[in-house]
C-alpha positions as CSV (number, residue, x, y, z in Angstrom):
1,M,166.8,55.9,-18.5
2,T,169.9,53.9,-19.4
3,K,169.2,50.9,-21.6
4,Y,172.4,49.0,-20.9
5,T,170.8,47.5,-17.7
6,Y,169.1,45.1,-20.0
7,Y,172.3,43.1,-20.5
8,G,171.9,41.5,-17.1
9,M,175.2,40.6,-15.6
10,V,177.2,43.1,-17.6
11,L,175.1,46.0,-16.6
12,V,175.1,44.9,-12.9
13,Y,178.8,45.2,-13.1
14,L,178.8,48.6,-14.9
15,L,176.4,50.1,-12.4
16,S,178.0,48.7,-9.3
17,V,181.7,49.1,-9.7
18,S,184.1,51.7,-11.2
19,C,186.0,50.8,-14.3
20,Q,189.6,50.6,-13.0
21,K,192.3,50.8,-15.7
22,D,195.2,50.0,-13.5
23,G,195.6,47.6,-10.6
24,P,198.1,45.4,-8.8
25,M,198.7,42.0,-10.0
26,V,197.5,39.2,-7.7
27,E,200.4,37.2,-6.5
28,E,200.6,33.7,-7.9
29,K,200.1,30.9,-5.4
30,P,201.3,27.3,-5.6
31,E,198.7,25.3,-7.5
32,A,198.9,22.6,-4.9
33,E,196.9,24.9,-2.6
34,Y,193.8,24.6,-4.7
35,M,191.1,22.0,-5.0
36,E,191.5,19.6,-7.9
37,R,188.1,18.0,-8.0
38,G,184.5,18.9,-7.0
39,F,181.8,21.3,-8.0
40,V,181.2,25.0,-7.6
41,V,177.5,26.1,-7.6
42,S,176.7,29.8,-7.8
43,S,173.7,32.1,-7.8
44,I,172.7,35.8,-7.8
45,N,170.2,37.4,-5.6
46,E,168.6,40.8,-6.4
47,S,167.0,42.9,-3.7
48,T,166.3,46.6,-3.0
49,N,169.8,46.8,-1.6
50,G,171.4,45.6,-4.8
51,Y,172.9,42.3,-5.9
52,T,174.5,39.5,-3.8
53,Y,176.6,36.8,-5.5
54,Y,176.9,33.4,-3.8
55,A,179.1,30.4,-4.5
56,G,179.6,27.2,-2.7
57,Y,182.1,24.3,-3.2
58,F,181.0,20.7,-2.9
59,D,183.3,17.6,-3.0
60,D,180.5,15.8,-4.8
61,L,176.9,16.3,-5.8
62,L,174.2,13.7,-6.0
63,A,170.9,13.9,-7.9
64,G,168.3,15.6,-5.7
65,T,170.7,17.8,-3.8
66,S,169.1,20.9,-2.2
67,V,171.3,23.8,-1.4
68,D,170.6,26.9,0.7
69,M,173.0,29.4,-1.0
70,T,172.7,31.9,1.8
71,T,175.0,29.5,3.8
72,T,177.7,29.7,1.2
73,T,180.3,32.5,0.5
74,T,179.4,35.9,-0.9
75,Y,181.4,37.8,-3.5
76,N,181.4,41.3,-4.9
77,Y,180.9,39.9,-8.4
78,L,180.9,36.5,-10.0
79,Y,180.2,35.4,-13.5
80,T,182.9,33.3,-15.2
81,R,183.7,33.2,-18.9
82,A,185.8,30.0,-19.3
83,A,186.9,27.0,-17.3
84,W,190.2,25.1,-17.8
85,E,191.5,22.3,-15.6
86,N,190.7,23.3,-12.0
87,F,190.6,27.0,-12.8
88,V,187.9,29.4,-14.0
89,F,188.4,32.8,-15.7
90,G,186.3,35.9,-15.5
91,T,186.0,39.4,-14.2
92,S,187.5,39.8,-10.7
93,I,185.4,38.5,-7.8
94,S,186.4,41.7,-6.0
95,G,184.6,43.7,-8.7
96,D,187.8,45.3,-10.2
97,A,188.1,45.6,-14.0
98,T,190.6,42.7,-14.4
99,L,190.7,39.4,-16.1
100,A,191.2,37.0,-13.2
101,K,192.2,33.4,-13.1
102,M,190.5,31.8,-10.1
103,A,190.6,28.5,-8.2
104,V,189.0,27.0,-5.1
105,D,191.2,27.1,-2.0
106,K,191.4,24.5,0.7
107,E,188.6,26.2,2.7
108,G,186.3,25.9,-0.3
109,R,186.3,29.6,-1.3
110,L,187.1,31.0,-4.7
111,T,190.3,32.9,-4.7
112,E,192.3,34.8,-7.4
113,V,195.4,33.1,-8.5
114,A,196.5,35.8,-10.9
115,S,195.1,38.7,-12.9
116,F,195.8,41.6,-15.2
117,P,193.9,44.9,-15.6
118,L,191.4,45.6,-18.4
119,L,190.0,48.9,-19.7
120,N,186.5,47.6,-19.0
121,V,184.6,44.5,-18.0
122,L,185.5,41.2,-19.7
123,N,183.1,40.3,-22.4
124,G,183.9,37.2,-24.5
125,M,186.6,34.6,-24.0
126,T,187.7,31.3,-25.4
127,I,190.7,29.0,-24.5
128,I,192.4,27.6,-27.6
129,N,195.0,25.5,-25.9
130,D,197.2,25.4,-22.8
131,E,199.2,28.4,-24.0
132,L,196.7,30.5,-25.9
133,A,193.4,32.2,-25.0
134,V,191.6,35.0,-26.7
135,Y,189.3,37.6,-25.1
136,S,187.3,40.7,-25.9
137,V,186.4,43.7,-23.7
138,W,182.9,45.2,-23.3
139,N,182.2,48.4,-25.1
140,T,185.6,48.8,-26.7
141,D,186.2,49.4,-30.4
142,R,186.7,45.9,-31.8
143,T,189.3,44.9,-29.3
144,L,190.6,41.3,-29.5
145,E,193.5,40.3,-27.3
146,M,195.5,37.2,-26.4
147,F,197.1,35.7,-23.3
148,N,198.6,32.5,-21.9
149,P,196.0,30.8,-19.6
150,R,198.7,28.9,-17.7
151,T,201.1,31.8,-17.0
152,M,198.6,34.7,-17.4
153,E,201.2,36.4,-19.6
154,K,199.6,38.9,-22.1
155,L,200.5,38.0,-25.6
156,G,199.4,41.1,-27.5
157,E,196.5,42.3,-29.5
158,I,195.2,41.0,-32.8
159,D,194.9,43.9,-35.2
160,M,191.1,44.1,-36.1
161,S,191.3,47.6,-37.6
162,H,190.2,46.2,-41.0
163,G,187.2,44.5,-39.5
164,F,183.7,45.7,-40.2
165,K,182.1,48.5,-38.1
166,I,179.1,50.7,-38.4
167,E,180.1,54.3,-37.9
168,G,178.3,56.0,-35.0
169,N,177.5,52.6,-33.4
170,R,179.3,50.9,-30.5
171,N,181.1,48.0,-32.2
172,F,182.7,45.2,-30.1
173,Y,183.0,41.5,-30.1
174,N,180.8,38.9,-28.3
175,G,180.9,35.3,-29.4
176,M,184.1,33.4,-30.3
177,I,184.0,30.0,-32.1
178,Y,187.3,28.2,-32.6
179,R,187.6,25.6,-35.4
180,S,190.6,23.4,-34.8
181,Q,190.5,21.8,-38.3
182,D,192.0,24.9,-39.9
183,N,193.0,26.9,-36.8
184,R,190.4,29.6,-37.5
185,L,188.6,31.8,-35.0
186,F,185.1,33.1,-35.9
187,V,184.2,36.2,-33.9
188,T,180.8,37.8,-33.9
189,L,180.4,41.5,-34.0
190,H,178.0,43.4,-31.8
191,T,176.9,46.7,-33.3
192,D,174.6,49.0,-31.3
193,D,173.1,52.4,-31.9
194,T,172.7,53.9,-28.4
195,D,169.9,56.2,-29.7
196,T,167.5,53.3,-30.4
197,G,165.6,51.0,-28.1
198,S,167.2,47.9,-29.6
199,F,170.5,46.4,-28.5
200,Y,171.6,45.2,-31.9
201,D,171.1,47.6,-34.8
202,S,171.4,45.8,-38.0
203,D,169.5,43.3,-40.1
204,K,172.7,41.5,-40.9
205,V,175.1,39.3,-38.9
206,Y,178.8,40.1,-39.2
207,V,181.5,37.6,-38.4
208,E,185.2,38.2,-38.4
209,V,187.5,35.4,-39.5
210,V,190.9,35.3,-37.7
211,N,193.8,33.1,-38.8
212,L,195.4,31.9,-35.6
213,D,198.4,30.5,-37.5
214,T,199.4,34.1,-38.2
215,K,197.4,35.8,-35.5
216,T,195.9,38.1,-38.1
217,W,192.4,39.2,-39.3
218,E,191.5,37.5,-42.5
219,K,188.1,38.8,-43.6
220,T,184.6,39.8,-42.7
221,I,181.7,37.5,-43.7
222,V,178.0,38.7,-43.7
223,F,174.7,36.9,-43.4
224,E,171.8,39.1,-44.5
225,G,168.4,38.6,-42.9
226,A,169.5,37.8,-39.3
227,S,170.3,39.8,-36.2
228,Y,171.8,39.8,-32.7
229,P,174.3,36.8,-32.8
230,V,174.1,36.2,-29.1
231,S,172.6,33.2,-27.2
232,R,173.3,34.3,-23.7
233,G,174.1,31.5,-21.3
234,N,177.6,30.1,-21.6
235,E,178.0,31.2,-25.2
236,Y,179.5,27.9,-26.1
237,P,181.1,27.5,-29.5
238,I,179.1,25.0,-31.6
239,V,181.3,23.1,-34.0
240,D,180.6,19.6,-35.1
241,E,183.1,16.8,-35.7
242,S,183.5,17.7,-39.4
243,G,184.2,21.3,-38.7
244,N,180.8,22.8,-39.5
245,V,180.4,26.0,-37.5
246,Y,176.9,27.0,-36.1
247,I,176.1,30.5,-35.0
248,F,173.1,31.0,-32.8
249,T,171.3,34.4,-33.2
250,Q,168.8,35.5,-30.6
251,G,166.8,37.9,-32.9
252,S,165.4,41.2,-31.9
253,Y,162.7,40.0,-29.5
254,G,160.3,42.7,-30.6
255,L,162.3,45.7,-29.4
256,D,162.5,47.0,-33.0
257,G,158.7,46.8,-33.4
258,Q,158.9,43.5,-35.3
259,L,156.3,41.3,-33.6
260,G,154.3,38.2,-34.5
261,P,154.2,36.0,-37.6
262,A,154.4,39.0,-40.0
263,A,157.7,40.2,-38.4
264,A,160.6,40.6,-40.7
265,A,162.6,37.3,-41.0
266,Y,165.8,39.0,-39.7
267,S,164.1,39.7,-36.4
268,R,163.4,36.1,-35.5
269,P,166.0,33.8,-33.9
270,K,167.8,31.3,-36.1
271,I,170.9,29.2,-36.4
272,L,173.4,30.0,-39.2
273,K,176.0,27.7,-40.7
274,I,179.6,28.0,-41.9
275,P,180.3,24.7,-43.7
276,A,183.4,22.6,-42.9
277,G,186.3,23.7,-45.0
278,S,184.7,27.0,-45.8
279,T,185.0,30.5,-44.3
280,E,181.7,31.7,-45.8
281,F,178.1,31.4,-44.6
282,D,175.9,28.8,-46.2
283,A,173.3,31.2,-47.6
284,N,170.6,28.4,-47.7
285,Y,170.9,27.4,-44.0
286,A,168.8,29.5,-41.6
287,F,167.2,27.2,-39.0
288,N,164.6,28.7,-36.7
289,P,163.8,26.1,-34.0
290,V,160.9,28.0,-32.6
291,N,159.1,27.9,-35.9
292,V,159.9,24.2,-36.3
293,L,158.4,23.6,-32.8
294,G,155.1,25.0,-34.2
295,Q,155.3,28.4,-32.4
296,Q,155.3,30.6,-35.6
297,N,152.5,32.8,-34.2
298,L,154.3,33.9,-31.0
299,L,154.6,37.7,-30.9
300,V,158.1,37.3,-29.4
301,Q,160.4,34.4,-30.1
302,L,163.6,33.6,-28.2
303,M,166.4,31.1,-28.5
304,L,168.6,31.0,-25.4
305,G,171.8,29.2,-24.6
306,G,173.2,26.4,-26.7
307,I,175.5,23.4,-26.2
308,Y,176.8,20.7,-28.6
309,D,176.7,17.0,-28.0
310,S,177.8,14.9,-31.1
311,N,176.7,13.7,-34.5
312,G,174.9,17.0,-35.2
313,I,172.9,17.1,-32.0
314,A,172.8,20.2,-29.9
315,Y,170.5,21.7,-27.2
316,S,169.0,25.1,-26.6
317,C,166.2,26.8,-24.5
318,I,163.6,28.2,-26.8
319,S,160.2,30.0,-26.6
320,A,157.4,27.4,-26.2
321,A,154.5,29.6,-24.9
322,S,153.2,33.1,-25.3
323,E,154.5,36.0,-23.2
324,S,151.9,37.8,-21.0
325,A,149.9,40.6,-22.5
326,R,151.6,43.0,-20.1
327,I,155.1,42.0,-21.2
328,L,154.2,42.5,-24.9
329,E,152.7,45.9,-24.0
330,L,155.9,46.9,-22.2
331,V,158.2,45.6,-25.0
332,Q,156.5,47.8,-27.5
333,K,156.7,50.8,-25.2
334,Y,160.3,50.2,-24.5
335,G,161.2,49.7,-28.1
336,S,159.6,53.0,-29.1
337,G,161.4,54.8,-26.2
338,Q,158.2,55.6,-24.3
339,A,158.7,53.4,-21.3
340,T,159.2,55.0,-17.9
341,E,162.0,53.9,-15.6
342,A,159.4,52.0,-13.5
343,E,158.0,50.3,-16.6
344,Y,161.5,49.3,-17.7
345,L,162.2,47.7,-14.3
346,E,158.8,46.0,-14.5
347,L,159.7,44.7,-18.0
348,R,163.1,43.5,-17.0
349,N,161.8,41.6,-14.0
350,A,158.9,40.1,-16.0
351,I,161.2,38.8,-18.7
352,F,163.7,37.4,-16.2
353,Y,161.0,35.4,-14.4
354,S,158.6,34.6,-17.2
355,E,158.3,30.8,-17.5
356,N,157.6,30.2,-21.1
357,Q,160.8,28.5,-22.5
358,R,161.6,24.8,-22.9
359,W,164.9,23.0,-23.2
360,V,164.9,21.2,-26.5
361,K,167.0,18.8,-28.6
362,L,168.2,20.1,-31.9
363,D,169.2,18.0,-34.9
364,L,171.3,20.5,-36.8
365,N,171.5,18.2,-39.9
366,A,167.8,17.4,-40.2
367,Q,166.8,20.8,-38.8
368,S,164.4,19.2,-36.4
369,V,163.4,19.9,-32.8
370,S,162.1,17.8,-29.9
371,V,161.2,18.9,-26.4
372,I,163.1,17.3,-23.6
373,D,160.5,15.6,-21.4
374,G,160.9,15.9,-17.7
375,I,162.1,19.5,-17.6
376,P,159.3,22.1,-17.0
377,L,158.8,25.4,-18.7
378,T,161.4,27.8,-17.4
379,A,162.3,31.4,-17.3
380,G,165.2,30.8,-19.7
381,F,166.2,34.4,-20.2
382,A,167.8,34.4,-16.8
383,Y,171.1,32.6,-17.2
384,P,170.3,29.7,-19.6
385,N,173.5,27.9,-18.8
386,A,174.2,24.3,-19.8
387,Y,177.1,22.0,-19.1
388,K,178.3,18.6,-20.3
389,Y,180.0,16.4,-17.7
390,D,180.8,12.7,-18.1
391,G,178.4,12.2,-21.0
392,R,175.4,13.9,-19.3
393,F,174.0,17.4,-19.6
394,Y,173.0,19.8,-16.9
395,F,170.4,22.5,-17.9
396,E,169.6,25.5,-15.7
397,Y,166.0,26.0,-14.8
398,N,164.2,28.9,-13.1
399,T,160.7,28.4,-11.8
400,S,161.1,30.8,-9.0
401,S,157.9,32.7,-9.9
402,S,155.6,29.7,-9.8
403,N,157.2,27.5,-7.0
404,G,160.3,29.3,-5.7
405,S,162.7,26.8,-7.3
406,T,165.8,27.2,-9.4
407,G,168.8,25.0,-10.1
408,Y,169.8,22.3,-12.6
409,Y,168.2,19.3,-14.3
410,E,170.4,16.4,-15.3
411,Y,169.7,14.9,-18.8
412,D,171.0,11.5,-19.9
413,P,171.0,11.4,-23.8
414,G,171.4,7.7,-23.7
415,T,168.0,7.1,-22.0
416,A,166.5,10.5,-23.1
417,S,165.5,11.0,-19.5
418,A,165.8,14.0,-17.2
419,R,165.8,14.4,-13.4
420,K,166.3,17.3,-11.0
421,F,169.9,17.4,-10.0
422,V,170.4,20.5,-7.8
423,S,167.8,22.9,-6.5
424,L,168.5,26.1,-4.6
425,T,166.2,26.9,-1.7
426,N,167.5,30.4,-1.0
427,G,170.0,32.9,-2.5
428,G,168.3,33.9,-5.8
429,I,168.7,32.5,-9.3
430,A,171.1,29.7,-10.2
431,T,173.9,31.0,-12.4
432,E,176.7,28.4,-12.7
433,L,177.5,24.7,-12.1
434,I,181.2,24.3,-12.6
435,K,183.0,20.9,-12.3
436,L,186.7,21.1,-11.6
437,N,188.9,19.1,-14.0
438,P,185.8,17.7,-15.8
């Protein structure tokens, strides 16, 4: 049984397409041919025949909109990594191993404007400015490369050979957090021993500091007592107005046998801090929102997604109720390598559709947590994406197991109120809500 399927969208790609190393460039089209405003709503549907990716374009969306995604356009693959102006960037919608720049054509369909080939599927990406973006590639040895998002010209590789790695593990980069105050990029390392049942094999978090003035690696910083610096969802960089950097760590979610309140501290989710003006961790800052919410006794804790507002306020989707006894049984079997293929698939589906997370408001300064009223318990593990448009937030929800509904709630921080914004009636789980030129 391969364990990589657990990575959701990445594994879908790896199992469904071949990794193409070379490919023709997509011919650039005049930008006037593309939509400048509007929304793109996407979803993924899993069936016995595989996966179907849907996306539809809308001139405008009003609160309470209901969408049948099966009436929209289907694609071979769709999960974007960045948005800029009226373009989005991600792995090719054709399923090829390329980094593609995409737009919405006049017929309302996503189309590739330009692309270049990759050795594997695109993993992390961040746009620094109109002329510089940085990206990493899945399952490659500490690869970090640059390109121009306007022209799609490749700008070379940042030499990360002096960065940290654990010999014998897969070592590649996931999250990227850019701090404009000193032009530094903080890149989280993913280290994985393929012989274990876990997906992150260390009780430490490693972050590489890159100087973008010189385009060079600067140093590795380490936080002991934390693991798995991934939040899923959009993987937004969390940097406040002063330049404090916050790194969200998902924790081990029990796959290493660490369960319940007696679990090792490293295995539980937490937020770490790199203070403004510093390129070192604050050793005294390790904020676990699940514990603060009063859920210390959960056998499995999760912190999913993350997005910043202002003045130290951020949002995330965290564990707020217990997993079922069956899920906990399967987690322990999988972590010990004893789960069958059928049990693994049962576990994966149960986690994707288990409605026990809540969207919460985080005060990163006070280290406090409050539940956002009006948004129900959700299966947050399945694409906990969040967006901020025009001062309001849009949080993905998935209650498809209990009532067949998935989509987005709109939250107004000014009134602290939430309402259902878009719901999908068919076409699987909501994955993205992209506003062009936000």
